[in-house]
N, CA, C and O atoms as CSV, one atom per row, in Angstrom:
chain,resi,resn,atom,element,x,y,z
A,1,UNK,N,N,-76.047,-76.781,5.766
A,1,UNK,CA,C,-75.701,-77.746,4.771
A,1,UNK,C,C,-74.232,-77.497,4.409
A,1,UNK,O,O,-73.452,-78.444,4.310
A,2,UNK,N,N,-73.856,-76.243,4.214
A,2,UNK,CA,C,-72.475,-75.759,3.731
A,2,UNK,C,C,-71.374,-76.270,4.856
A,2,UNK,O,O,-70.313,-76.802,4.529
A,3,UNK,N,N,-71.732,-76.058,6.094
A,3,UNK,CA,C,-70.710,-76.520,7.242
A,3,UNK,C,C,-70.598,-77.987,7.105
A,3,UNK,O,O,-69.490,-78.511,7.217
A,4,UNK,N,N,-71.739,-78.752,6.852
A,4,UNK,CA,C,-71.528,-80.243,6.835
A,4,UNK,C,C,-70.691,-80.608,5.660
A,4,UNK,O,O,-69.895,-81.542,5.751
A,5,UNK,N,N,-70.831,-79.889,4.506
A,5,UNK,CA,C,-70.198,-80.152,3.283
A,5,UNK,C,C,-68.713,-79.817,3.490
A,5,UNK,O,O,-67.863,-80.607,3.078
A,6,UNK,N,N,-68.337,-78.579,4.165
A,6,UNK,CA,C,-66.871,-78.374,4.427
A,6,UNK,C,C,-66.230,-79.403,5.263
A,6,UNK,O,O,-65.093,-79.838,5.078
A,7,UNK,N,N,-67.132,-79.800,6.304
A,7,UNK,CA,C,-66.530,-80.926,7.337
A,7,UNK,C,C,-66.253,-82.269,6.529
A,7,UNK,O,O,-65.267,-82.991,6.673
A,8,UNK,N,N,-67.263,-82.453,5.696
A,8,UNK,CA,C,-67.121,-83.684,4.750
A,8,UNK,C,C,-65.818,-83.632,3.959
A,8,UNK,O,O,-65.032,-84.580,3.957
A,9,UNK,N,N,-65.606,-82.473,3.271
A,9,UNK,CA,C,-64.451,-82.130,2.492
A,9,UNK,C,C,-63.240,-82.375,3.261
A,9,UNK,O,O,-62.424,-83.160,2.778
A,10,UNK,N,N,-62.994,-81.821,4.393
A,10,UNK,CA,C,-61.843,-81.747,5.165
A,10,UNK,C,C,-61.544,-83.370,5.558
A,10,UNK,O,O,-60.407,-83.841,5.511
A,11,UNK,N,N,-62.661,-84.100,5.926
A,11,UNK,CA,C,-62.413,-85.450,6.274
A,11,UNK,C,C,-61.906,-86.379,5.036
A,11,UNK,O,O,-60.985,-87.192,5.116
A,12,UNK,N,N,-62.678,-86.104,3.881
A,12,UNK,CA,C,-62.306,-86.796,2.730
A,12,UNK,C,C,-60.965,-86.384,2.204
A,12,UNK,O,O,-60.180,-87.267,1.856
A,13,UNK,N,N,-60.655,-85.206,2.122
A,13,UNK,CA,C,-59.440,-84.706,1.580
A,13,UNK,C,C,-58.298,-85.145,2.407
A,13,UNK,O,O,-57.245,-85.439,1.842
A,14,UNK,N,N,-58.403,-85.215,3.662
A,14,UNK,CA,C,-57.368,-85.598,4.594
A,14,UNK,C,C,-56.930,-87.042,4.242
A,14,UNK,O,O,-55.752,-87.346,4.054
A,15,UNK,N,N,-57.848,-87.806,4.176
A,15,UNK,CA,C,-57.419,-89.246,4.030
A,15,UNK,C,C,-57.074,-89.396,2.416
A,15,UNK,O,O,-56.160,-90.161,2.109
A,16,UNK,N,N,-57.637,-88.830,1.600
A,16,UNK,CA,C,-57.303,-88.989,0.227
A,16,UNK,C,C,-56.006,-88.202,-0.023
A,16,UNK,O,O,-55.241,-88.763,-0.808
A,17,UNK,N,N,-55.616,-87.089,0.446
A,17,UNK,CA,C,-54.462,-86.320,0.277
A,17,UNK,C,C,-53.243,-87.301,0.718
A,17,UNK,O,O,-52.268,-87.419,-0.024
A,18,UNK,N,N,-53.332,-88.000,1.947
A,18,UNK,CA,C,-52.428,-88.877,2.427
A,18,UNK,C,C,-52.093,-89.875,1.290
A,18,UNK,O,O,-50.987,-90.016,0.767
A,19,UNK,N,N,-53.267,-90.564,0.988
A,19,UNK,CA,C,-53.127,-91.661,-0.106
A,19,UNK,C,C,-52.389,-91.171,-1.444
A,19,UNK,O,O,-51.540,-91.832,-2.042
A,20,UNK,N,N,-52.864,-89.877,-1.819
A,20,UNK,CA,C,-52.273,-89.355,-3.160
A,20,UNK,C,C,-50.800,-89.082,-2.857
A,20,UNK,O,O,-49.977,-89.334,-3.736
A,21,UNK,N,N,-50.349,-88.519,-1.521
A,21,UNK,CA,C,-49.050,-88.261,-1.419
A,21,UNK,C,C,-48.140,-89.539,-1.415
A,21,UNK,O,O,-47.005,-89.540,-1.892
A,22,UNK,N,N,-48.689,-90.538,-0.881
A,22,UNK,CA,C,-48.043,-91.833,-0.855
A,22,UNK,C,C,-47.781,-92.364,-2.365
A,22,UNK,O,O,-46.709,-92.852,-2.721
A,23,UNK,N,N,-48.912,-92.198,-3.199
A,23,UNK,CA,C,-48.886,-92.555,-4.456
A,23,UNK,C,C,-47.731,-91.767,-5.215
A,23,UNK,O,O,-46.919,-92.371,-5.916
A,24,UNK,N,N,-47.698,-90.393,-5.040
A,24,UNK,CA,C,-46.866,-89.555,-5.723
A,24,UNK,C,C,-45.325,-90.074,-5.415
A,24,UNK,O,O,-44.468,-90.302,-6.270
A,25,UNK,N,N,-45.211,-90.182,-4.229
A,25,UNK,CA,C,-43.796,-90.529,-3.742
A,25,UNK,C,C,-43.322,-91.918,-4.214
A,25,UNK,O,O,-42.134,-92.132,-4.456
A,26,UNK,N,N,-44.294,-92.868,-4.339
A,26,UNK,CA,C,-43.786,-94.212,-4.577
A,26,UNK,C,C,-43.932,-94.723,-5.932
A,26,UNK,O,O,-43.491,-95.815,-6.290
A,27,UNK,N,N,-44.673,-93.760,-6.807
A,27,UNK,CA,C,-44.786,-94.156,-8.128
A,27,UNK,C,C,-44.104,-93.538,-9.213
A,27,UNK,O,O,-43.974,-92.314,-9.201
A,28,UNK,N,N,-43.580,-94.325,-10.297
A,28,UNK,CA,C,-42.762,-93.635,-11.318
A,28,UNK,C,C,-43.885,-92.549,-12.070
A,28,UNK,O,O,-45.086,-92.802,-12.162
A,29,UNK,N,N,-43.337,-91.491,-12.504
A,29,UNK,CA,C,-44.160,-90.383,-13.146
A,29,UNK,C,C,-45.204,-90.938,-14.099
A,29,UNK,O,O,-46.328,-90.437,-14.052
A,30,UNK,N,N,-44.945,-91.963,-14.998
A,30,UNK,CA,C,-45.796,-92.365,-15.958
A,30,UNK,C,C,-46.967,-93.025,-15.371
A,30,UNK,O,O,-47.954,-93.257,-16.069
A,31,UNK,N,N,-46.913,-93.355,-14.074
A,31,UNK,CA,C,-47.970,-94.087,-13.423
A,31,UNK,C,C,-48.852,-93.200,-12.530
A,31,UNK,O,O,-49.715,-93.675,-11.791
A,32,UNK,N,N,-48.607,-91.977,-12.628
A,32,UNK,CA,C,-49.446,-91.043,-11.529
A,32,UNK,C,C,-50.672,-90.683,-12.269
A,32,UNK,O,O,-50.707,-90.359,-13.456
A,33,UNK,N,N,-51.691,-90.770,-11.445
A,33,UNK,CA,C,-53.011,-90.382,-11.958
A,33,UNK,C,C,-53.677,-89.313,-11.060
A,33,UNK,O,O,-53.599,-89.374,-9.833
A,34,UNK,N,N,-54.278,-88.415,-11.660
A,34,UNK,CA,C,-54.869,-87.286,-10.998
A,34,UNK,C,C,-56.437,-87.275,-11.367
A,34,UNK,O,O,-57.028,-86.273,-11.767
A,35,UNK,N,N,-56.993,-88.478,-11.181
A,35,UNK,CA,C,-58.377,-88.631,-11.744
A,35,UNK,C,C,-59.113,-88.276,-10.601
A,35,UNK,O,O,-58.766,-88.516,-9.444
A,36,UNK,N,N,-60.290,-87.614,-11.003
A,36,UNK,CA,C,-61.276,-87.096,-9.958
A,36,UNK,C,C,-62.164,-88.391,-9.623
A,36,UNK,O,O,-62.639,-89.158,-10.461
A,37,UNK,N,N,-62.290,-88.478,-8.259
A,37,UNK,CA,C,-63.131,-89.444,-7.647
A,37,UNK,C,C,-64.236,-88.761,-6.954
A,37,UNK,O,O,-64.110,-87.615,-6.522
A,38,UNK,N,N,-65.398,-89.502,-6.834
A,38,UNK,CA,C,-66.610,-88.994,-6.168
A,38,UNK,C,C,-66.426,-88.872,-4.685
A,38,UNK,O,O,-67.262,-88.220,-4.060
A,39,UNK,N,N,-65.431,-89.423,-4.061
A,39,UNK,CA,C,-65.199,-89.407,-2.616
A,39,UNK,C,C,-64.873,-87.897,-2.444
A,39,UNK,O,O,-65.212,-87.406,-1.368
A,40,UNK,N,N,-64.278,-87.113,-3.328
A,40,UNK,CA,C,-64.039,-85.749,-3.126
A,40,UNK,C,C,-65.237,-84.814,-3.049
A,40,UNK,O,O,-65.084,-83.657,-2.658
A,41,UNK,N,N,-66.462,-85.300,-3.422
A,41,UNK,CA,C,-67.535,-84.568,-3.557
A,41,UNK,C,C,-67.948,-84.003,-2.080
A,41,UNK,O,O,-67.907,-84.694,-1.061
A,42,UNK,N,N,-68.318,-82.751,-2.126
A,42,UNK,CA,C,-68.867,-82.111,-0.848
A,42,UNK,C,C,-70.302,-81.732,-1.022
A,42,UNK,O,O,-70.959,-81.397,-0.036
A,43,UNK,N,N,-70.821,-81.763,-2.202
A,43,UNK,CA,C,-72.109,-81.569,-2.672
A,43,UNK,C,C,-72.557,-80.153,-2.408
A,43,UNK,O,O,-73.708,-79.833,-2.112
A,44,UNK,N,N,-71.467,-79.287,-2.553
A,44,UNK,CA,C,-71.672,-77.835,-2.711
A,44,UNK,C,C,-71.060,-77.617,-4.339
A,44,UNK,O,O,-69.873,-77.750,-4.637
A,45,UNK,N,N,-71.943,-77.326,-5.107
A,45,UNK,CA,C,-71.617,-77.364,-6.434
A,45,UNK,C,C,-70.570,-76.554,-7.031
A,45,UNK,O,O,-69.891,-76.976,-7.967
A,46,UNK,N,N,-70.395,-75.221,-6.438
A,46,UNK,CA,C,-69.378,-74.303,-6.694
A,46,UNK,C,C,-67.984,-74.966,-6.476
A,46,UNK,O,O,-67.082,-74.931,-7.313
A,47,UNK,N,N,-67.897,-75.644,-5.121
A,47,UNK,CA,C,-66.635,-76.054,-4.768
A,47,UNK,C,C,-66.388,-77.317,-5.321
A,47,UNK,O,O,-65.210,-77.606,-5.532
A,48,UNK,N,N,-67.288,-78.152,-5.606
A,48,UNK,CA,C,-67.151,-79.490,-6.315
A,48,UNK,C,C,-66.641,-79.153,-7.741
A,48,UNK,O,O,-65.765,-79.864,-8.233
A,49,UNK,N,N,-67.148,-78.104,-8.421
A,49,UNK,CA,C,-66.665,-77.731,-9.785
A,49,UNK,C,C,-65.124,-77.194,-9.755
A,49,UNK,O,O,-64.318,-77.442,-10.652
A,50,UNK,N,N,-64.867,-76.508,-8.722
A,50,UNK,CA,C,-63.441,-76.006,-8.526
A,50,UNK,C,C,-62.560,-76.972,-8.269
A,50,UNK,O,O,-61.448,-76.915,-8.793
A,51,UNK,N,N,-62.925,-78.069,-7.382
A,51,UNK,CA,C,-61.908,-79.131,-7.151
A,51,UNK,C,C,-61.841,-80.048,-8.600
A,51,UNK,O,O,-60.785,-80.575,-8.951
A,52,UNK,N,N,-62.868,-80.148,-9.244
A,52,UNK,CA,C,-62.668,-80.924,-10.511
A,52,UNK,C,C,-61.716,-80.189,-11.528
A,52,UNK,O,O,-60.943,-80.768,-12.291
A,53,UNK,N,N,-61.892,-78.779,-11.421
A,53,UNK,CA,C,-60.989,-77.904,-12.291
A,53,UNK,C,C,-59.472,-78.109,-11.780
A,53,UNK,O,O,-58.566,-78.273,-12.598
A,54,UNK,N,N,-59.242,-78.093,-10.429
A,54,UNK,CA,C,-57.860,-78.431,-10.010
A,54,UNK,C,C,-57.370,-79.661,-10.413
A,54,UNK,O,O,-56.207,-79.673,-10.815
A,55,UNK,N,N,-58.043,-80.785,-10.396
A,55,UNK,CA,C,-57.684,-82.047,-10.710
A,55,UNK,C,C,-57.337,-82.011,-12.395
A,55,UNK,O,O,-56.392,-82.646,-12.862
A,56,UNK,N,N,-58.127,-81.281,-13.113
A,56,UNK,CA,C,-57.765,-81.121,-14.486
A,56,UNK,C,C,-56.598,-80.563,-14.863
A,56,UNK,O,O,-55.916,-80.909,-15.828
A,57,UNK,N,N,-56.345,-79.597,-14.009
A,57,UNK,CA,C,-55.122,-78.729,-14.121
A,57,UNK,C,C,-53.896,-79.719,-13.863
A,57,UNK,O,O,-52.948,-79.787,-14.645
A,58,UNK,N,N,-53.988,-80.417,-12.791
A,58,UNK,CA,C,-52.981,-81.382,-12.368
A,58,UNK,C,C,-52.727,-82.374,-13.344
A,58,UNK,O,O,-51.594,-82.792,-13.581
A,59,UNK,N,N,-53.829,-82.790,-13.959
A,59,UNK,CA,C,-53.833,-84.013,-15.011
A,59,UNK,C,C,-53.125,-83.291,-16.140
A,59,UNK,O,O,-52.296,-83.911,-16.806
A,60,UNK,N,N,-53.384,-82.087,-16.385
A,60,UNK,CA,C,-52.556,-81.426,-17.619
A,60,UNK,C,C,-51.145,-81.317,-17.301
A,60,UNK,O,O,-50.300,-81.573,-18.158
A,61,UNK,N,N,-50.876,-81.005,-16.291
A,61,UNK,CA,C,-49.385,-80.719,-15.649
A,61,UNK,C,C,-48.727,-82.186,-15.754
A,61,UNK,O,O,-47.595,-82.243,-16.234
A,62,UNK,N,N,-49.269,-83.212,-15.397
A,62,UNK,CA,C,-48.660,-84.491,-15.593
A,62,UNK,C,C,-48.628,-84.898,-16.950
A,62,UNK,O,O,-47.667,-85.579,-17.307
A,63,UNK,N,N,-49.549,-84.588,-17.806
A,63,UNK,CA,C,-49.426,-84.858,-19.310
A,63,UNK,C,C,-48.298,-84.209,-20.004
A,63,UNK,O,O,-47.505,-84.839,-20.703
A,64,UNK,N,N,-48.238,-82.870,-19.786
A,64,UNK,CA,C,-47.022,-82.025,-20.375
A,64,UNK,C,C,-45.639,-82.376,-19.887
A,64,UNK,O,O,-44.631,-82.310,-20.591
A,65,UNK,N,N,-45.671,-82.737,-18.689
A,65,UNK,CA,C,-44.387,-83.137,-17.997
A,65,UNK,C,C,-43.827,-84.483,-18.550
A,65,UNK,O,O,-42.639,-84.726,-18.759
A,66,UNK,N,N,-44.835,-85.276,-18.741
A,66,UNK,CA,C,-44.326,-86.581,-19.467
A,66,UNK,C,C,-44.094,-86.714,-20.954
A,66,UNK,O,O,-43.584,-87.695,-21.496
A,67,UNK,N,N,-44.534,-85.595,-21.566
A,67,UNK,CA,C,-44.432,-85.704,-23.085
A,67,UNK,C,C,-42.917,-85.167,-23.393
A,67,UNK,O,O,-42.587,-83.985,-23.492
A,68,UNK,N,N,-42.140,-86.225,-23.512
A,68,UNK,CA,C,-40.706,-86.087,-23.778
A,68,UNK,C,C,-40.497,-85.587,-25.424
A,68,UNK,O,O,-39.418,-85.116,-25.783
A,69,UNK,N,N,-41.483,-85.721,-26.234
A,69,UNK,CA,C,-41.433,-85.424,-27.637
A,69,UNK,C,C,-41.718,-84.050,-27.906
A,69,UNK,O,O,-41.373,-83.609,-29.002
A,70,UNK,N,N,-42.288,-83.303,-27.089
A,70,UNK,CA,C,-42.767,-82.055,-27.320
A,70,UNK,C,C,-41.647,-80.880,-27.384
A,70,UNK,O,O,-40.878,-80.603,-26.464
A,71,UNK,N,N,-41.699,-80.317,-28.503
A,71,UNK,CA,C,-40.568,-79.153,-28.567
A,71,UNK,C,C,-40.873,-77.992,-27.559
A,71,UNK,O,O,-39.978,-77.237,-27.176
A,72,UNK,N,N,-42.133,-77.884,-27.158
A,72,UNK,CA,C,-42.430,-76.727,-26.367
A,72,UNK,C,C,-42.786,-77.182,-24.975
A,72,UNK,O,O,-43.578,-76.598,-24.235
A,73,UNK,N,N,-42.078,-78.352,-24.675
A,73,UNK,CA,C,-42.486,-78.916,-23.159
A,73,UNK,C,C,-42.247,-78.040,-22.061
A,73,UNK,O,O,-43.106,-77.832,-21.204
A,74,UNK,N,N,-40.953,-77.442,-22.049
A,74,UNK,CA,C,-40.583,-76.472,-20.972
A,74,UNK,C,C,-41.664,-75.351,-20.893
A,74,UNK,O,O,-42.267,-75.098,-19.850
A,75,UNK,N,N,-41.857,-74.725,-22.022
A,75,UNK,CA,C,-42.892,-73.701,-22.017
A,75,UNK,C,C,-44.204,-74.199,-21.416
A,75,UNK,O,O,-44.756,-73.642,-20.466
A,76,UNK,N,N,-44.644,-75.240,-22.009
A,76,UNK,CA,C,-46.016,-75.776,-21.626
A,76,UNK,C,C,-46.036,-76.116,-20.053
A,76,UNK,O,O,-46.971,-75.781,-19.326
A,77,UNK,N,N,-44.918,-76.809,-19.614
A,77,UNK,CA,C,-44.751,-76.880,-18.126
A,77,UNK,C,C,-44.942,-75.675,-17.424
A,77,UNK,O,O,-45.808,-75.649,-16.550
A,78,UNK,N,N,-44.179,-74.533,-17.701
A,78,UNK,CA,C,-44.312,-73.398,-17.009
A,78,UNK,C,C,-45.683,-72.570,-17.062
A,78,UNK,O,O,-46.041,-71.784,-16.185
A,79,UNK,N,N,-46.403,-72.876,-18.249
A,79,UNK,CA,C,-47.591,-72.209,-18.448
A,79,UNK,C,C,-48.708,-72.889,-17.440
A,79,UNK,O,O,-49.550,-72.230,-16.831
A,80,UNK,N,N,-48.571,-74.288,-17.374
A,80,UNK,CA,C,-49.508,-75.039,-16.622
A,80,UNK,C,C,-49.275,-74.716,-15.161
A,80,UNK,O,O,-50.214,-74.420,-14.422
A,81,UNK,N,N,-47.919,-74.779,-14.716
A,81,UNK,CA,C,-47.523,-74.295,-13.356
A,81,UNK,C,C,-48.279,-72.971,-12.883
A,81,UNK,O,O,-48.919,-72.849,-11.838
A,82,UNK,N,N,-48.081,-72.043,-13.830
A,82,UNK,CA,C,-48.622,-70.616,-13.580
A,82,UNK,C,C,-50.102,-70.728,-13.355
A,82,UNK,O,O,-50.618,-70.236,-12.351
A,83,UNK,N,N,-50.819,-71.388,-14.299
A,83,UNK,CA,C,-52.245,-71.538,-14.303
A,83,UNK,C,C,-52.676,-72.328,-13.027
A,83,UNK,O,O,-53.761,-72.021,-12.535
A,84,UNK,N,N,-51.930,-73.326,-12.436
A,84,UNK,CA,C,-52.231,-74.077,-11.350
A,84,UNK,C,C,-52.129,-73.155,-10.180
A,84,UNK,O,O,-53.074,-73.067,-9.396
A,85,UNK,N,N,-51.104,-72.508,-10.029
A,85,UNK,CA,C,-50.918,-71.570,-8.896
A,85,UNK,C,C,-52.023,-70.355,-8.892
A,85,UNK,O,O,-52.461,-69.906,-7.832
A,86,UNK,N,N,-52.377,-69.931,-10.005
A,86,UNK,CA,C,-53.402,-68.832,-10.017
A,86,UNK,C,C,-54.715,-69.388,-9.598
A,86,UNK,O,O,-55.501,-68.713,-8.933
A,87,UNK,N,N,-54.975,-70.640,-9.986
A,87,UNK,CA,C,-56.136,-71.265,-9.820
A,87,UNK,C,C,-56.371,-71.747,-8.156
A,87,UNK,O,O,-57.375,-71.564,-7.468
A,88,UNK,N,N,-55.240,-72.341,-7.823
A,88,UNK,CA,C,-55.186,-72.649,-6.352
A,88,UNK,C,C,-55.432,-71.336,-5.455
A,88,UNK,O,O,-56.101,-71.449,-4.428
A,89,UNK,N,N,-54.906,-70.111,-5.826
A,89,UNK,CA,C,-55.023,-68.929,-5.042
A,89,UNK,C,C,-56.658,-68.556,-5.151
A,89,UNK,O,O,-57.382,-68.331,-4.182
A,90,UNK,N,N,-57.020,-68.546,-6.400
A,90,UNK,CA,C,-58.529,-68.311,-6.413
A,90,UNK,C,C,-59.462,-69.180,-5.770
A,90,UNK,O,O,-60.527,-68.759,-5.319
A,91,UNK,N,N,-59.097,-70.408,-5.707
A,91,UNK,CA,C,-60.014,-71.462,-5.090
A,91,UNK,C,C,-59.938,-71.362,-3.457
A,91,UNK,O,O,-60.919,-71.315,-2.714
A,92,UNK,N,N,-58.700,-71.340,-3.098
A,92,UNK,CA,C,-58.553,-71.167,-1.618
A,92,UNK,C,C,-59.165,-69.872,-1.040
A,92,UNK,O,O,-59.680,-69.867,0.078
A,93,UNK,N,N,-59.096,-68.721,-1.861
A,93,UNK,CA,C,-59.750,-67.546,-1.375
A,93,UNK,C,C,-61.277,-67.639,-1.389
A,93,UNK,O,O,-61.977,-67.078,-0.546
A,94,UNK,N,N,-61.780,-68.421,-2.453
A,94,UNK,CA,C,-63.283,-68.728,-2.436
A,94,UNK,C,C,-63.649,-69.680,-1.245
A,94,UNK,O,O,-64.637,-69.446,-0.549
A,95,UNK,N,N,-62.822,-70.772,-1.023
A,95,UNK,CA,C,-63.280,-71.558,0.112
A,95,UNK,C,C,-63.104,-70.866,1.488
A,95,UNK,O,O,-63.859,-71.150,2.417
A,96,UNK,N,N,-62.063,-69.918,1.624
A,96,UNK,CA,C,-61.950,-69.388,2.888
A,96,UNK,C,C,-62.992,-68.301,3.168
A,96,UNK,O,O,-63.317,-68.026,4.323
A,97,UNK,N,N,-63.499,-67.701,2.123
A,97,UNK,CA,C,-64.759,-66.683,2.249
A,97,UNK,C,C,-65.931,-67.579,2.588
A,97,UNK,O,O,-66.770,-67.159,3.386
A,98,UNK,N,N,-66.056,-68.778,2.047
A,98,UNK,CA,C,-67.244,-69.595,2.399
A,98,UNK,C,C,-67.111,-69.970,3.923
A,98,UNK,O,O,-68.065,-69.836,4.689
A,99,UNK,N,N,-65.868,-70.453,4.333
A,99,UNK,CA,C,-65.808,-70.882,5.640
A,99,UNK,C,C,-65.955,-69.795,6.722
A,99,UNK,O,O,-66.423,-70.072,7.826
A,100,UNK,N,N,-65.561,-68.592,6.400
A,100,UNK,CA,C,-65.865,-67.443,7.305
A,100,UNK,C,C,-67.262,-67.214,7.331
A,100,UNK,O,O,-67.807,-66.917,8.394
A,101,UNK,N,N,-68.015,-67.336,6.091
A,101,UNK,CA,C,-69.489,-67.041,6.055
A,101,UNK,C,C,-70.172,-68.024,7.074
A,101,UNK,O,O,-70.994,-67.606,7.889
A,102,UNK,N,N,-69.810,-69.322,6.999
A,102,UNK,CA,C,-70.629,-70.330,7.854
A,102,UNK,C,C,-70.044,-70.502,9.272
A,102,UNK,O,O,-70.515,-71.325,10.057
A,103,UNK,N,N,-68.949,-69.660,9.591
A,103,UNK,CA,C,-68.222,-69.712,10.912
A,103,UNK,C,C,-67.627,-71.185,10.983
A,103,UNK,O,O,-67.734,-71.794,12.047
A,104,UNK,N,N,-67.126,-71.664,10.109
A,104,UNK,CA,C,-66.469,-73.021,10.058
A,104,UNK,C,C,-65.455,-73.186,11.292
A,104,UNK,O,O,-64.482,-72.435,11.351
A,105,UNK,N,N,-65.679,-74.202,12.317
A,105,UNK,CA,C,-64.924,-74.093,13.476
A,105,UNK,C,C,-63.378,-74.513,13.138
A,105,UNK,O,O,-62.512,-74.145,13.933
A,106,UNK,N,N,-63.044,-75.191,12.109
A,106,UNK,CA,C,-61.664,-75.505,11.890
A,106,UNK,C,C,-61.051,-74.696,10.829
A,106,UNK,O,O,-60.095,-75.139,10.192
A,107,UNK,N,N,-61.597,-73.417,10.583
A,107,UNK,CA,C,-61.259,-72.530,9.565
A,107,UNK,C,C,-59.706,-72.325,9.546
A,107,UNK,O,O,-59.032,-72.453,8.523
A,108,UNK,N,N,-59.188,-71.984,10.816
A,108,UNK,CA,C,-57.888,-71.778,11.000
A,108,UNK,C,C,-56.837,-72.796,10.651
A,108,UNK,O,O,-55.756,-72.495,10.144
A,109,UNK,N,N,-57.224,-74.039,10.957
A,109,UNK,CA,C,-56.460,-75.215,10.507
A,109,UNK,C,C,-56.539,-75.539,9.049
A,109,UNK,O,O,-55.581,-76.082,8.499
A,110,UNK,N,N,-57.700,-75.217,8.349
A,110,UNK,CA,C,-57.786,-75.479,7.016
A,110,UNK,C,C,-57.150,-74.434,6.265
A,110,UNK,O,O,-56.636,-74.786,5.203
A,111,UNK,N,N,-57.065,-73.077,6.628
A,111,UNK,CA,C,-56.441,-71.972,6.165
A,111,UNK,C,C,-54.796,-72.416,6.199
A,111,UNK,O,O,-54.024,-72.214,5.262
A,112,UNK,N,N,-54.474,-72.989,7.332
A,112,UNK,CA,C,-52.963,-73.458,7.288
A,112,UNK,C,C,-52.643,-74.501,6.192
A,112,UNK,O,O,-51.611,-74.458,5.522
A,113,UNK,N,N,-53.564,-75.401,6.065
A,113,UNK,CA,C,-53.402,-76.388,4.910
A,113,UNK,C,C,-53.247,-75.710,3.610
A,113,UNK,O,O,-52.316,-76.045,2.877
A,114,UNK,N,N,-54.132,-74.723,3.233
A,114,UNK,CA,C,-54.050,-73.964,2.138
A,114,UNK,C,C,-52.832,-73.238,1.922
A,114,UNK,O,O,-52.379,-73.129,0.783
A,115,UNK,N,N,-52.210,-72.684,3.012
A,115,UNK,CA,C,-50.971,-71.985,3.049
A,115,UNK,C,C,-49.807,-72.821,2.761
A,115,UNK,O,O,-48.849,-72.422,2.098
A,116,UNK,N,N,-49.912,-74.034,3.293
A,116,UNK,CA,C,-48.810,-75.057,3.116
A,116,UNK,C,C,-48.760,-75.614,1.569
A,116,UNK,O,O,-47.715,-75.794,0.943
A,117,UNK,N,N,-50.067,-75.848,1.080
A,117,UNK,CA,C,-50.211,-76.312,-0.275
A,117,UNK,C,C,-49.696,-75.106,-1.298
A,117,UNK,O,O,-48.997,-75.363,-2.278
A,118,UNK,N,N,-50.071,-73.924,-0.996
A,118,UNK,CA,C,-49.692,-72.790,-1.699
A,118,UNK,C,C,-48.119,-72.746,-1.824
A,118,UNK,O,O,-47.552,-72.709,-2.916
A,119,UNK,N,N,-47.504,-72.754,-0.684
A,119,UNK,CA,C,-46.014,-72.743,-0.480
A,119,UNK,C,C,-45.553,-73.876,-1.297
A,119,UNK,O,O,-44.621,-73.688,-2.079
A,120,UNK,N,N,-46.106,-75.037,-1.200
A,120,UNK,CA,C,-45.485,-76.143,-2.062
A,120,UNK,C,C,-45.600,-75.928,-3.363
A,120,UNK,O,O,-44.631,-76.234,-4.058
A,121,UNK,N,N,-46.756,-75.376,-3.984
A,121,UNK,CA,C,-46.766,-74.918,-5.338
A,121,UNK,C,C,-45.905,-73.808,-5.789
A,121,UNK,O,O,-45.528,-73.789,-6.961
A,122,UNK,N,N,-45.546,-72.843,-4.924
A,122,UNK,CA,C,-44.609,-71.928,-5.270
A,122,UNK,C,C,-43.080,-72.543,-5.299
A,122,UNK,O,O,-42.251,-72.189,-6.137
A,123,UNK,N,N,-42.838,-73.450,-4.333
A,123,UNK,CA,C,-41.574,-74.083,-4.358
A,123,UNK,C,C,-41.312,-74.746,-5.684
A,123,UNK,O,O,-40.288,-74.554,-6.340
A,124,UNK,N,N,-42.363,-75.586,-6.059
A,124,UNK,CA,C,-42.159,-76.465,-7.289
A,124,UNK,C,C,-41.949,-75.516,-8.403
A,124,UNK,O,O,-41.072,-75.746,-9.236
A,125,UNK,N,N,-42.768,-74.364,-8.478
A,125,UNK,CA,C,-42.677,-73.535,-9.584
A,125,UNK,C,C,-41.153,-72.752,-9.614
A,125,UNK,O,O,-40.569,-72.512,-10.671
A,126,UNK,N,N,-40.631,-72.409,-8.304
A,126,UNK,CA,C,-39.445,-71.891,-8.301
A,126,UNK,C,C,-38.201,-72.730,-8.631
A,126,UNK,O,O,-37.196,-72.253,-9.159
A,127,UNK,N,N,-38.366,-74.202,-8.228
A,127,UNK,CA,C,-37.386,-75.147,-8.667
A,127,UNK,C,C,-37.485,-75.323,-10.139
A,127,UNK,O,O,-36.463,-75.359,-10.824
A,128,UNK,N,N,-38.594,-75.426,-10.622
A,128,UNK,CA,C,-38.562,-75.611,-12.069
A,128,UNK,C,C,-38.000,-74.422,-12.873
A,128,UNK,O,O,-37.323,-74.658,-13.874
A,129,UNK,N,N,-38.247,-73.155,-12.484
A,129,UNK,CA,C,-37.732,-71.900,-13.274
A,129,UNK,C,C,-36.209,-71.983,-12.905
A,129,UNK,O,O,-35.473,-71.538,-13.785
A,130,UNK,N,N,-35.621,-72.440,-11.838
A,130,UNK,CA,C,-34.303,-72.512,-11.436
A,130,UNK,C,C,-33.519,-73.371,-12.287
A,130,UNK,O,O,-32.325,-73.178,-12.516
A,131,UNK,N,N,-34.249,-74.388,-12.785
A,131,UNK,CA,C,-33.487,-75.669,-13.552
A,131,UNK,C,C,-33.185,-75.434,-14.964
A,131,UNK,O,O,-32.814,-76.375,-15.666
A,132,UNK,N,N,-33.316,-74.237,-15.445
A,132,UNK,CA,C,-32.952,-73.907,-16.810
A,132,UNK,C,C,-31.513,-73.904,-17.063
A,132,UNK,O,O,-31.085,-73.638,-18.186
C-alpha cells in the first residue's frame, strides 16, 4: 500500500509541480494560490498531513509577503522562511525513511528532487537575507 501511495505521490506531484511552477512564473504575486488539492493525496495519513502542513506554510509565506502594511513584514517573512526550511527538511527525511523502508524503486530520483527543492529554499532564504 505504501509503495503504491509513494508512486501515486510522485506521479501527482510531478504534474502538479509543473503546473504550479508555471503559475508562479506567470502570475502576479497577489494572484498566487497555495491551496491544497485532493489530487495531492497519497492516502498515507502521515504524509498527507505533512503535505497539507507544507501548503499551509507556503500560504502563510504568500500572505506575509503580500502584506505591505505590516510593520513587521520583513521579520515575519524571515520567520516563515525559516519555518518552511525546517519543515521541508523534517518532511523530506520522513519521506526518505519511508521510501527506504518499502524499497521504493525510484528513491534515488525522488531524493534528488528533495535536494533540488531544499537548495531552492536555501537560495530564496539567502537572497532574502542579502536584500537588507
